[in-house]
C-alpha positions in Angstrom: 44.0 54.1 -75.2 43.8 52.4 -78.6 47.1 50.7 -78.3 46.0 49.5 -74.8 43.0 47.8 -76.2 44.2 47.0 -79.7 44.9 43.3 -79.1 41.4 42.8 -77.5 39.7 44.8 -80.4 41.3 42.3 -82.9 40.5 39.1 -81.0 37.0 40.2 -80.1 36.2 41.3 -83.6 37.6 38.0 -85.1 35.3 36.2 -82.7 32.3 38.5 -82.9 31.7 39.2 -86.6 30.4 35.6 -87.4 28.3 35.5 -84.3 26.9 38.9 -85.4 26.1 37.6 -88.8 24.6 34.3 -87.4 22.5 36.2 -84.6 21.2 38.4 -87.5 19.9 35.1 -89.0 17.2 35.0 -86.3 16.1 38.5 -87.0 16.4 38.4 -90.7 14.0 35.6 -90.9 11.3 38.0 -89.4 12.7 41.0 -91.2 12.3 39.2 -94.6 8.9 37.9 -93.8 7.9 41.6 -93.0 9.3 42.9 -96.3 7.9 40.2 -98.4 4.4 40.2 -96.9 4.3 44.1 -96.5 3.8 44.4 -100.3 0.6 42.7 -100.0 -1.1 45.2 -97.7 -1.2 46.6 -94.2 -3.4 43.9 -92.8 -1.0 41.0 -93.7 1.8 43.0 -92.4 0.1 43.7 -89.1 -0.7 39.9 -88.9 3.0 39.2 -89.2 3.9 41.7 -86.8 1.6 40.2 -84.2 2.7 36.6 -84.9 6.3 37.4 -84.7 5.7 39.5 -81.5 4.1 36.5 -79.7 6.6 34.0 -81.1 9.5 36.0 -80.1 8.6 35.8 -76.4 9.0 32.0 -76.7 11.9 32.3 -79.1 14.1 34.4 -76.6 13.0 32.1 -73.8 14.5 29.0 -75.8 17.4 31.0 -77.0 18.3 32.2 -73.4 18.1 28.5 -72.1 20.4 27.4 -75.0 22.9 30.3 -74.0 23.5 28.5 -70.6 25.8 26.1 -72.4 28.2 28.7 -73.9 29.8 30.2 -70.9 30.2 26.7 -69.4 32.0 25.4 -72.5 34.2 28.5 -72.6 35.1 28.2 -68.9 35.9 24.5 -69.2 37.9 25.0 -72.3 39.8 27.9 -70.5 40.6 25.4 -67.7 41.8 22.8 -70.4 39.0 20.3 -69.4 38.0 19.2 -72.9 36.3 15.9 -72.3 33.6 17.4 -70.0 32.5 19.6 -72.9 31.0 16.6 -74.6 28.9 15.8 -71.5 27.7 19.5 -71.4 26.6 19.3 -75.0 24.6 15.9 -74.6 22.7 17.3 -71.5 22.1 20.6 -73.1 20.6 18.8 -76.1 18.3 16.9 -73.9 17.2 20.2 -72.2 16.6 21.9 -75.6 14.8 19.0 -77.0 12.5 19.0 -74.1 12.0 22.8 -74.2 11.5 22.7 -77.8 8.7 20.2 -77.7 6.9 21.8 -74.8 7.0 25.4 -76.2 6.1 24.2 -79.6 2.9 22.7 -78.1 2.2 25.9 -76.1 2.7 28.2 -79.2 0.4 26.0 -81.5 -2.3 25.8 -78.8 -2.0 29.5 -77.9 -2.6 30.5 -81.6 -6.3 29.6 -81.1 -6.6 32.4 -78.4 -5.3 35.4 -80.4 -8.8 36.8 -80.8 -8.7 37.3 -76.9 -6.0 39.9 -77.4 -8.6 42.4 -78.8 -6.9 42.9 -82.1 -8.5 43.8 -85.4 -10.5 40.7 -86.6 -8.8 40.6 -90.0 -5.3 40.7 -88.3 -6.2 38.0 -85.9 -7.5 35.8 -88.6 -4.3 35.9 -90.6 -2.0 35.8 -87.7 -3.4 32.4 -86.4 -2.0 30.0 -89.1 1.3 32.1 -89.3 1.8 31.6 -85.6 1.2 27.9 -85.9 4.0 27.3 -88.5 6.3 29.5 -86.3 5.5 27.2 -83.4 6.4 24.0 -85.4 9.7 25.7 -86.4 10.6 26.0 -82.7 11.7 22.5 -82.3 14.3 22.4 -85.1 15.4 25.9 -83.8 16.3 24.5 -80.4 18.3 21.7 -82.0 20.2 24.1 -84.1 20.9 26.2 -81.0 22.3 23.3 -79.0 25.0 22.6 -81.6 25.6 26.3 -82.4 26.1 27.4 -78.8 28.6 24.4 -78.3 30.7 25.5 -81.3 30.6 29.1 -80.3 31.7 28.4 -76.8 34.9 26.7 -78.2 35.5 29.8 -80.4 34.4 28.3 -83.7 31.9 30.8 -84.9 32.2 30.8 -88.6 30.3 27.8 -89.7 27.2 29.0 -87.9 27.5 32.2 -89.8 27.7 30.4 -93.0 24.6 28.1 -92.3 22.7 31.2 -91.2 23.5 33.0 -94.5 22.5 30.1 -96.7 19.4 29.5 -94.5 18.2 33.1 -94.9 18.7 33.0 -98.6 16.5 29.9 -98.9 13.9 31.5 -96.5 13.7 34.6 -98.8 13.5 32.8 -102.1 11.0 30.2 -100.8 8.9 33.0 -99.0 8.6 35.1 -102.2 7.6 32.0 -104.1 5.0 30.9 -101.9 3.6 34.4 -101.0 3.0 35.4 -104.6 2.4 31.9 -106.1 5.4 31.9 -108.4 6.2 28.9 -110.9 2.6 27.7 -111.0 2.3 27.4 -107.2 -0.9 28.8 -105.4 -0.8 32.3 -103.9 -0.4 31.5 -100.1 0.1 35.0 -98.6 0.9 35.0 -94.9 0.9 31.2 -94.7 3.7 31.1 -97.4 6.1 32.9 -95.2 5.3 30.6 -92.3 6.1 27.5 -94.5 9.3 29.1 -95.6 10.5 29.8 -92.0 9.7 26.2 -90.9 11.6 24.8 -93.9 14.7 27.1 -93.3 15.0 26.1 -89.7 14.8 22.4 -90.2 17.6 22.6 -92.9 19.7 24.7 -90.5 19.4 22.3 -87.7 20.3 19.4 -89.9 23.5 21.2 -91.2 24.7 22.5 -87.8 24.2 19.1 -86.2 26.0 17.3 -88.9 28.9 19.8 -88.8 29.6 19.4 -85.0 29.2 15.6 -85.0 31.4 15.0 -88.1 34.2 17.7 -87.9 37.6 16.2 -86.8 38.3 19.4 -84.8 35.6 18.6 -82.3 36.4 14.9 -81.7 38.5 15.7 -78.6 35.6 17.5 -77.1 33.0 14.8 -77.7 34.6 12.0 -75.9 31.8 12.1 -73.2 29.1 12.9 -75.7 26.3 10.3 -75.1 22.8 9.7 -73.8 23.4 6.5 -71.8 22.5 8.5 -68.7 21.1 11.8 -67.4 23.5 13.9 -65.2 21.3 15.9 -62.9 24.3 17.9 -61.7 25.2 18.9 -65.2 21.6 19.8 -66.1 21.3 21.9 -62.9 24.6 23.7 -63.9 23.3 24.5 -67.4 19.9 25.5 -66.3 21.5 27.6 -63.4 22.7 29.9 -66.2 20.3 29.3 -68.9 17.0 29.9 -66.9 18.1 33.2 -65.6 19.4 34.2 -69.1 16.0 33.2 -70.6 14.2 35.4 -68.0 16.5 38.4 -68.9 15.5 38.0 -72.5 12.0 37.2 -71.7 11.5 40.4 -69.5 12.9 42.7 -72.3 11.3 41.1 -75.3 7.9 40.5 -73.5 7.9 44.2 -72.8 8.2 45.1 -76.5 5.7 42.4 -77.3 3.4 43.9 -74.7 3.9 47.2 -76.5 2.7 45.6 -79.8 -0.7 44.5 -78.0 -1.1 48.0 -76.8 -0.3 49.5 -80.2 -2.9 47.1 -81.5 -5.5 48.9 -79.4 -4.7 52.0 -81.3 -5.1 50.7 -84.9 -3.8 48.3 -87.6 -2.0 51.4 -89.3 0.0 51.9 -86.1 0.6 48.3 -85.7 2.1 48.0 -89.1 4.3 51.0 -88.5 5.5 49.5 -85.3 6.4 46.3 -87.0 8.5 48.3 -89.4 10.4 50.2 -86.8 10.8 47.3 -84.2 12.1 44.9 -87.0 14.7 47.4 -87.9 15.6 48.1 -84.3 15.7 44.4 -83.6 18.1 43.7 -86.4 20.7 46.2 -84.8 19.9 44.6 -81.5 20.8 41.2 -82.7 24.0 42.7 -84.2 24.9 44.0 -80.6 23.9 40.6 -79.1 26.5 39.1 -81.5 29.2 41.3 -79.8 27.5 40.4 -76.5 28.0 36.6 -77.2 31.6 37.1 -78.3 32.2 39.2 -75.1 30.7 36.4 -73.0 32.8 33.8 -74.6 36.1 35.8 -74.0 35.1 36.6 -70.5 34.2 32.9 -69.8 37.6 31.9 -71.2 39.5 34.5 -69.1 37.3 33.7 -66.1 38.1 30.0 -66.3 41.8 30.6 -66.6 41.6 33.2 -63.8 43.1 35.9 -65.9 41.1 38.7 -64.5 43.0 41.7 -65.8 42.6 40.4 -69.4 38.9 39.8 -68.7 38.3 43.3 -67.7 40.4 44.8 -70.7 38.5 42.5 -73.1 35.2 43.5 -71.6 35.8 47.3 -71.9 37.0 46.6 -75.6 33.6 45.0 -76.2 31.8 48.1 -74.7 33.8 50.3 -77.1 33.0 48.1 -80.1 29.3 48.1 -79.4 29.2 51.9 -79.0 30.7 52.4 -82.4 28.3 49.8 -84.0 25.1 51.2 -82.4 26.2 54.8 -82.9 26.4 54.1 -86.6 23.0 52.5 -86.5 21.6 55.5 -84.8 22.8 57.7 -87.6 21.4 55.5 -90.2 17.8 55.5 -88.5 18.0 59.3 -88.1 19.1 60.0 -91.8 17.0 57.3 -93.3 13.9 57.5 -91.1 11.8 58.3 -94.3 13.5 56.0 -96.6 13.8 52.7 -94.7 10.0 52.2 -94.2 9.7 52.1 -98.1 11.3 48.7 -98.0 8.3 47.3 -96.4 5.2 49.3 -97.6 4.1 52.2 -99.9 1.3 53.6 -97.8 2.1 57.2 -96.8 0.3 57.1 -93.4 2.2 54.2 -92.3 5.5 55.5 -93.5 4.9 58.7 -91.7 4.2 57.0 -88.3 7.2 54.6 -88.8 9.6 57.6 -89.6 8.7 59.1 -86.2 9.3 55.9 -84.5 12.7 55.5 -86.1 13.9 58.7 -84.5 13.1 57.4 -81.1 14.7 54.0 -82.1 18.0 56.0 -82.9 18.0 57.5 -79.3 17.9 54.1 -77.8 20.4 52.3 -79.9 23.4 53.1 -77.5 21.6 52.0 -74.5 20.2 48.8 -76.2 23.8 47.9 -77.3 25.5 48.5 -73.9 22.9 46.7 -71.9 23.1 43.5 -74.1 26.9 43.6 -73.9 26.8 44.0 -70.1 24.6 41.1 -69.9 26.9 39.0 -72.1 30.0 39.9 -70.0 28.4 39.2 -66.8 27.0 35.8 -68.1 30.5 34.7 -69.1 31.5 35.2 -65.4 28.6 33.3 -64.3 26.8 36.3 -62.9 23.1 36.0 -63.9 20.9 36.4 -60.8 21.3 40.1 -60.2 21.2 41.1 -63.9 17.9 39.2 -64.1 16.5 41.4 -61.4 17.8 44.5 -63.1 16.0 43.5 -66.5 12.8 42.8 -64.6 13.0 46.2 -62.9 13.9 48.2 -66.1 11.3 46.7 -68.5 8.4 45.8 -66.4 8.9 48.1 -63.4 9.5 51.1 -65.6 9.5 50.7 -69.4 6.2 49.1 -70.1 4.1 50.9 -67.3 5.5 54.4 -68.4 4.7 53.4 -72.0 1.2 52.6 -71.0 0.8 55.8 -69.0 2.2 58.0 -71.8 0.7 56.2 -74.7 -2.7 55.0 -73.6 -3.6 56.9 -70.5 -2.2 60.3 -71.4 -3.1 59.8 -75.2 0.4 60.4 -76.6 -0.3 57.4 -78.8 2.3 55.0 -80.3 5.2 57.5 -79.6 4.4 57.7 -76.0 4.6 53.8 -75.7 8.1 53.9 -77.5 9.3 56.6 -75.1 8.5 54.4 -72.2 10.5 51.6 -73.8 13.5 53.8 -74.2 13.5 54.6 -70.5 13.6 50.8 -69.8 16.6 50.4 -72.0 18.4 53.4 -70.4 17.7 52.0 -66.9 19.0 48.5 -67.8 22.2 49.9 -69.5 23.2 52.0 -66.5 22.5 49.5 -63.8 24.2 46.6 -65.8 27.3 48.8 -66.3 27.4 49.5 -62.5 27.2 45.8 -61.8 30.0 45.1 -64.3 32.3 47.6 -62.5 31.5 46.1 -59.1 32.1 42.5 -60.2 35.3 43.1 -62.1 36.9 45.3 -59.4 36.4 42.5 -56.9 38.9 40.4 -58.9 41.4 42.9 -59.7 42.5 46.5 -59.0 43.7 48.2 -62.2 45.6 51.5 -62.6 43.3 54.5 -62.4 43.8 55.3 -66.2 42.5 52.0 -67.2 39.5 52.1 -64.7 38.6 55.6 -66.0 38.2 54.1 -69.6 
């Protein structure tokens, strides 16, 4: 079996590892914010948890819309239609700028309504300005995504990785400086990590845009890159994939964000522990989504070139890769469940709660990885509507209601909420894999030994 998939392992890994690292950049911003602010107390950590959870709902909506560009670029590149890629980029940039401005306004306005979520007063007070800075950072994030998804759709993934690494180093250093008031600056606390995040994303958008527009390798693809007119057909094509993908991410992440609100009903200590566990689980999820993005690019290339046998083998190789990755993450969570929370906070009660949550997180690693890879493969083939229905059913039909039933109604607390989320991930994973099998078998009938793998 290894020899059969070996060429696809190599190709997918070469494409995936830069995407994994650049995808981690989105998560590491929140992770570094949590680690930095966690050393100032449980209330600021809970405030960052609440702010990040609300912002993440909007962030994944924007990311999902921006992802509509990548499979189209991959498919057109697979067909050898280079010039049309520039038109796709310009129209995608118009979409993302519009979405960025609209959602920025919604986030900043919505920050004034945080007290309506019935959270602890001290947490809500500190979360408000933090969420506002995150809102302002959304606009440059969407510009960065436009150029990043274009480059990745063509298979150029390393530059986004490099920009992401540098951006996160800047975010961490600036965050520490502003939070603790180093070098004579005032001690800003939660506001400091918000300013650092905004600065990081402005710099990343500038760097990524300059790279794509100035690099000689992209010139053949930018022949139709202009804003002289608006192509409604191209915009509809991008949104035809991007909008359902945004809903897919929205259904999953909003379920987890809804869990944060329910955890807040229990207490600030539980909310701080939830932030620790969910930030670690989100980090591994973003690593898996990097494998998913690479799988989507490869499936888009093969789908555009009508190489359906190679598409299926490449997709199965991506499933194998994510199982190894998330299996390793599960072991780390189980073995380090008492040690990992120490990166964030020193309070024993919070660490104990977080350690229990990391055991549950270890159980759902494989399901989280396989469901996101399934979404990526199907997205590359242009199949987005049925997967969107699957995610709605899994997370809002099962995961969140069961979490509420167990955690709040039956008084199992925060662990009951997390077991409900695990059920949602399991359901999505199984149904998306079935969808993958149905779709690929329509295009090609492989030998039984391959199908069984």
